[in-house]
C-alpha positions in Angstrom: 68.4 36.0 11.7 67.6 39.4 13.0 67.1 40.6 9.6 64.6 37.9 8.9 62.7 38.7 12.2 62.7 42.4 11.2 61.0 41.6 7.9 58.4 39.4 9.6 57.4 42.2 12.0 55.1 44.1 9.4 53.4 40.8 8.5 52.7 40.0 12.1 51.4 43.5 12.6 49.2 43.3 9.5 47.8 40.0 10.6 47.0 41.3 14.1 45.4 44.4 12.5 43.2 42.2 10.1 42.1 40.1 13.1 41.2 43.1 15.2 39.2 44.5 12.2 37.3 41.2 12.0 36.6 41.2 15.7 35.4 44.9 15.5 33.0 43.9 12.6 31.8 41.0 14.6 31.0 43.0 17.7 29.3 45.6 15.5 27.2 42.9 13.9 26.0 41.6 17.3 25.1 45.2 18.4 23.2 45.7 15.0 21.5 42.3 15.4 20.3 43.7 18.8 18.9 46.9 17.2 17.5 45.3 14.1 16.0 42.5 16.0 13.9 45.0 17.8 13.4 47.4 14.9 12.4 44.7 12.5 10.7 42.2 14.8 13.4 39.7 13.9 13.7 36.9 16.6 16.5 35.3 14.7 18.7 38.4 15.0 18.0 38.8 18.6 19.0 35.1 19.2 22.1 35.5 17.1 23.4 38.5 19.0 22.1 38.1 22.5 22.9 35.4 25.1 19.9 33.7 26.5 21.5 34.5 30.0 21.3 38.3 29.2 20.6 40.8 32.0 18.8 43.9 30.8 17.7 46.7 32.9 16.3 50.1 31.6 15.3 53.5 32.9 12.5 55.5 31.3 9.9 58.3 32.3 6.4 57.1 31.9 4.1 59.5 30.1 2.1 60.2 33.3 5.3 60.7 35.4 8.0 63.0 36.0 10.7 60.7 37.4 12.5 57.7 35.9 11.2 54.2 36.5 13.5 51.2 36.3 12.5 47.9 34.7 14.1 44.5 33.9 13.6 42.7 30.6 14.3 39.1 30.2 15.6 37.3 27.1 12.1 35.8 26.6 10.5 39.3 26.9 12.8 40.5 24.2 11.7 37.7 21.9 8.1 38.4 22.8 8.5 42.1 22.0 10.0 41.2 18.6 7.1 38.9 17.9 4.7 41.7 18.6 6.5 44.0 16.4 6.4 41.5 13.5 2.8 40.5 14.0 1.5 44.0 14.2 3.7 45.3 11.5 4.9 48.2 13.8 8.5 48.2 12.6 10.8 51.2 13.2 10.8 53.9 10.5 13.8 53.7 8.0 15.2 56.9 9.4 15.2 55.6 13.0 18.6 56.1 14.8 20.8 53.1 14.5 24.2 54.1 15.9 26.8 51.7 17.2 29.9 53.0 19.1 32.5 50.5 20.2 33.8 51.9 23.4 36.4 49.1 24.2 37.3 45.9 22.6 39.5 43.2 24.0 40.1 39.6 22.9 37.3 38.2 25.1 35.1 41.2 26.1 33.7 44.4 24.6 31.7 47.5 25.6 29.4 49.2 23.0 26.9 52.1 23.2 24.1 52.0 20.8 21.6 54.7 20.0 18.1 53.8 19.1 14.6 55.5 18.9 14.0 54.5 22.5 17.2 55.9 23.9 20.8 54.8 24.6 21.8 51.2 25.5 25.2 50.2 27.0 26.0 46.7 26.0 28.6 44.4 27.5 29.7 41.5 25.3 31.6 38.4 25.6 32.9 35.9 23.1 31.1 32.7 23.7 32.0 29.6 21.8 33.7 31.8 19.1 30.7 34.2 18.6 30.2 37.7 20.2 27.1 37.7 22.4 25.4 40.5 24.5 25.4 39.5 28.2 24.4 42.8 29.9 22.4 45.8 28.7 21.7 49.0 30.7 19.7 51.6 28.9 17.7 54.8 29.4 15.2 56.8 27.5 16.3 60.2 26.1 16.6 62.7 28.8 13.7 65.1 29.3 14.3 68.7 29.1 
């Protein structure tokens, strides 16, 4: 019996590794939906990757200022932004940064850093009804200096 269990251990480990890889890919897809939704003006991607209950807050330095200003952004404002990008054709250039770094991944929650043309965003995700969704975003524009 012990020999049979010993033989099953690699199979269990392999199944766990495959499941973890699938979860990583799903978390990365949610983060890319976030970036691409803004870059391409694609509301469907934003809806797929972001919870309507999202809380987003960001810091940037306005052009006429020397200190950071903080500002919230609601889910509806995100969708409105995407609509403006689409309607004006002001999509991000093909070489715009689009980096996704998974900082932590558990079975129910994940933390991700994305780098975009507007700066760095820290995303907190949760698995909601079997899908990874962004629930919190904290971002800032690139540091001046």
